[in-house]
C-alpha positions in Angstrom: 56.3 223.8 42.4 59.2 223.4 40.0 59.7 219.8 41.0 56.1 219.1 40.1 56.5 220.8 36.8 59.6 218.7 36.0 57.7 215.5 37.0 54.9 216.5 34.6 57.4 216.4 31.7 58.0 212.7 32.5 54.5 211.4 32.9 54.5 209.8 29.5 57.1 208.0 27.5 56.9 210.4 24.6 60.7 210.7 24.3 61.2 207.0 24.1 63.5 206.9 27.0 61.6 204.2 28.9 61.8 206.4 32.0 58.5 207.9 32.9 55.9 208.2 35.7 52.5 206.7 35.2 51.0 208.7 38.0 52.0 211.4 40.4 50.4 212.3 43.8 51.5 215.4 45.7 51.1 214.9 49.5 52.0 217.8 51.8 51.1 219.4 55.1 48.4 222.0 54.7 50.3 224.4 57.0 53.4 224.1 54.8 51.7 224.7 51.5 50.9 228.4 52.2 53.8 229.8 50.1 52.6 228.0 47.0 49.0 226.8 46.1 49.8 223.1 45.6 46.2 222.3 44.8 46.2 224.8 41.9 49.5 223.6 40.6 48.5 219.9 40.8 45.1 220.6 39.2 46.8 222.4 36.2 49.2 219.4 35.8 46.6 216.7 36.3 48.1 215.4 39.5 46.2 214.3 42.7 46.9 216.6 45.7 46.4 215.8 49.3 47.0 218.4 52.0 46.7 217.2 55.6 48.3 218.1 58.9 48.3 214.8 60.7 51.0 212.2 60.0 48.2 209.5 60.1 46.4 211.2 57.2 49.7 211.6 55.3 50.4 207.9 55.8 46.9 207.0 54.7 47.2 209.1 51.5 50.6 207.7 50.7 49.5 204.1 51.4 46.4 204.5 49.2 48.7 205.8 46.3 51.2 202.9 46.7 54.3 204.7 45.5 57.2 203.2 43.6 59.2 206.4 44.3 59.0 209.1 46.9 60.5 212.5 46.0 60.8 215.1 48.7 61.4 218.8 47.9 60.9 221.8 50.2 59.3 219.5 52.8 60.1 221.1 56.1 59.3 218.2 58.4 60.8 214.7 58.9 59.0 212.1 56.9 58.0 209.3 59.2 59.5 205.9 58.8 56.0 204.5 58.3 55.8 206.5 55.0 59.4 205.9 54.0 58.8 202.1 54.4 56.1 202.1 51.7 58.8 201.8 49.0 62.5 201.3 48.6 63.2 204.3 46.3 63.1 207.6 48.2 65.0 210.8 47.3 65.2 214.2 48.9 66.4 217.5 47.5 68.0 219.3 50.5 68.8 223.1 50.1 72.4 222.9 51.3 75.6 220.9 50.7 75.2 218.0 53.1 76.5 216.9 55.6 76.8 220.6 56.6 73.5 222.3 57.7 71.3 219.2 58.1 67.7 219.7 59.0 65.5 222.8 58.7 66.7 226.4 58.3 69.8 225.4 56.2 69.5 228.6 54.2 69.7 230.7 57.4 72.7 228.7 58.6 74.6 229.2 55.3 74.2 233.0 55.7 74.8 233.1 59.4 78.0 231.1 59.1 79.2 233.2 56.1 79.5 230.2 53.7 81.2 231.2 50.5 79.5 228.4 48.6 76.2 226.6 48.9 74.1 224.3 46.8 71.5 221.5 46.7 72.1 217.9 47.7 70.0 215.1 46.2 70.2 212.1 48.5 68.4 208.9 49.3 66.1 209.2 52.3 66.8 206.9 55.3 65.4 207.0 58.8 68.0 209.4 60.1 67.2 213.0 59.1 69.3 214.2 56.0 71.8 211.3 56.4 71.2 209.2 53.2 
Protein backbone atom coordinates (compact mmCIF):
# COMPACT_ATOMS: atom_id res chain seq x y z
CA UNK A 1 0.00 0.00 0.00
CA UNK A 2 2.76 2.47 0.92
CA UNK A 3 4.57 1.95 -2.41
CA UNK A 4 1.35 2.83 -4.27
CA UNK A 5 0.97 5.97 -2.16
CA UNK A 6 4.58 6.97 -2.91
CA UNK A 7 4.01 6.41 -6.64
CA UNK A 8 0.91 8.59 -6.49
CA UNK A 9 3.09 11.48 -5.33
CA UNK A 10 5.00 11.17 -8.61
CA UNK A 11 2.17 10.92 -11.12
CA UNK A 12 2.58 14.49 -12.28
CA UNK A 13 5.56 16.73 -12.79
CA UNK A 14 4.33 19.30 -10.29
CA UNK A 15 7.75 19.55 -8.65
CA UNK A 16 9.51 20.29 -11.96
CA UNK A 17 11.87 17.36 -11.46
CA UNK A 18 11.16 15.85 -14.89
CA UNK A 19 10.76 12.49 -13.15
CA UNK A 20 7.16 11.36 -13.02
CA UNK A 21 4.81 8.52 -13.92
CA UNK A 22 2.09 9.23 -16.45
CA UNK A 23 0.10 6.13 -15.46
CA UNK A 24 0.23 3.42 -12.80
CA UNK A 25 -1.36 -0.01 -12.95
CA UNK A 26 -1.38 -2.33 -9.94
CA UNK A 27 -1.36 -6.01 -10.90
CA UNK A 28 -1.42 -8.68 -8.20
CA UNK A 29 -2.64 -12.16 -7.41
CA UNK A 30 -6.10 -12.07 -5.81
CA UNK A 31 -5.04 -14.61 -3.20
CA UNK A 32 -2.10 -12.40 -2.17
CA UNK A 33 -4.10 -9.22 -1.77
CA UNK A 34 -6.07 -10.31 1.31
CA UNK A 35 -3.96 -8.38 3.81
CA UNK A 36 -4.66 -5.09 2.01
CA UNK A 37 -7.61 -4.13 -0.19
CA UNK A 38 -5.61 -3.12 -3.26
CA UNK A 39 -8.76 -2.29 -5.24
CA UNK A 40 -9.79 0.24 -2.60
CA UNK A 41 -6.31 1.78 -2.37
CA UNK A 42 -5.97 2.01 -6.16
CA UNK A 43 -9.45 3.47 -6.55
CA UNK A 44 -8.65 6.20 -4.02
CA UNK A 45 -5.42 7.01 -5.88
CA UNK A 46 -6.91 6.85 -9.37
CA UNK A 47 -4.89 3.79 -10.42
CA UNK A 48 -6.08 0.79 -12.39
CA UNK A 49 -6.06 -2.44 -10.38
CA UNK A 50 -6.10 -6.00 -11.76
CA UNK A 51 -6.28 -8.98 -9.40
CA UNK A 52 -5.91 -12.40 -11.03
CA UNK A 53 -4.58 -15.76 -9.92
CA UNK A 54 -3.38 -17.14 -13.26
CA UNK A 55 0.00 -16.14 -14.67
CA UNK A 56 -1.64 -15.93 -18.12
CA UNK A 57 -4.07 -13.25 -16.89
CA UNK A 58 -1.27 -11.40 -15.09
CA UNK A 59 0.73 -11.41 -18.34
CA UNK A 60 -2.29 -10.23 -20.34
CA UNK A 61 -2.91 -7.32 -17.95
CA UNK A 62 0.77 -6.32 -17.95
CA UNK A 63 1.00 -6.63 -21.74
CA UNK A 64 -2.11 -4.45 -22.16
CA UNK A 65 -0.60 -1.79 -19.89
CA UNK A 66 2.75 -1.79 -21.77
CA UNK A 67 4.96 -0.76 -18.81
CA UNK A 68 8.13 1.32 -19.00
CA UNK A 69 8.96 0.31 -15.42
CA UNK A 70 7.92 -2.66 -13.27
CA UNK A 71 8.07 -2.13 -9.49
CA UNK A 72 7.58 -5.13 -7.21
CA UNK A 73 6.90 -4.78 -3.49
CA UNK A 74 5.49 -7.43 -1.17
CA UNK A 75 4.87 -9.73 -4.13
CA UNK A 76 5.27 -13.22 -2.73
CA UNK A 77 5.63 -15.12 -5.99
CA UNK A 78 8.30 -15.20 -8.67
CA UNK A 79 7.35 -12.91 -11.54
CA UNK A 80 7.50 -14.95 -14.75
CA UNK A 81 10.14 -14.07 -17.36
CA UNK A 82 7.28 -13.43 -19.82
CA UNK A 83 6.22 -10.46 -17.66
CA UNK A 84 9.77 -9.29 -16.89
CA UNK A 85 10.53 -9.28 -20.62
CA UNK A 86 7.92 -6.58 -21.25
CA UNK A 87 10.37 -3.82 -20.30
CA UNK A 88 14.02 -3.36 -19.40
CA UNK A 89 13.49 -1.40 -16.16
CA UNK A 90 12.36 -3.71 -13.33
CA UNK A 91 13.00 -3.22 -9.62
CA UNK A 92 12.03 -5.17 -6.53
CA UNK A 93 11.94 -4.19 -2.87
CA UNK A 94 12.98 -7.33 -0.99
CA UNK A 95 12.41 -7.46 2.82
CA UNK A 96 15.92 -8.56 3.77
CA UNK A 97 19.53 -7.67 3.11
CA UNK A 98 20.32 -9.73 0.02
CA UNK A 99 21.98 -12.05 -0.78
CA UNK A 100 21.05 -13.47 2.62
CA UNK A 101 17.49 -14.80 2.93
CA UNK A 102 16.50 -14.89 -0.73
CA UNK A 103 12.96 -15.89 -1.64
CA UNK A 104 9.86 -15.96 0.50
CA UNK A 105 9.74 -16.00 4.30
CA UNK A 106 12.82 -13.79 4.64
CA UNK A 107 11.37 -12.16 7.78
CA UNK A 108 10.99 -15.58 9.40
CA UNK A 109 14.56 -16.56 8.55
CA UNK A 110 15.96 -13.31 10.01
CA UNK A 111 14.28 -14.13 13.33
CA UNK A 112 15.01 -17.86 13.21
CA UNK A 113 18.72 -17.28 12.59
CA UNK A 114 18.92 -14.50 15.20
CA UNK A 115 20.12 -11.80 12.80
CA UNK A 116 21.17 -8.70 14.73
CA UNK A 117 20.51 -6.53 11.70
CA UNK A 118 18.05 -6.62 8.81
CA UNK A 119 16.72 -4.22 6.22
CA UNK A 120 15.29 -3.87 2.74
CA UNK A 121 17.14 -4.38 -0.52
CA UNK A 122 16.11 -2.59 -3.71
CA UNK A 123 17.48 -4.49 -6.69
CA UNK A 124 16.95 -4.96 -10.41
CA UNK A 125 14.82 -7.98 -11.27
CA UNK A 126 16.41 -10.65 -13.46
CA UNK A 127 15.28 -14.17 -14.30
CA UNK A 128 16.94 -15.74 -11.24
CA UNK A 129 14.92 -15.12 -8.06
CA UNK A 130 16.30 -12.23 -5.92
CA UNK A 131 19.62 -12.22 -7.79
CA UNK A 132 19.65 -8.84 -9.58
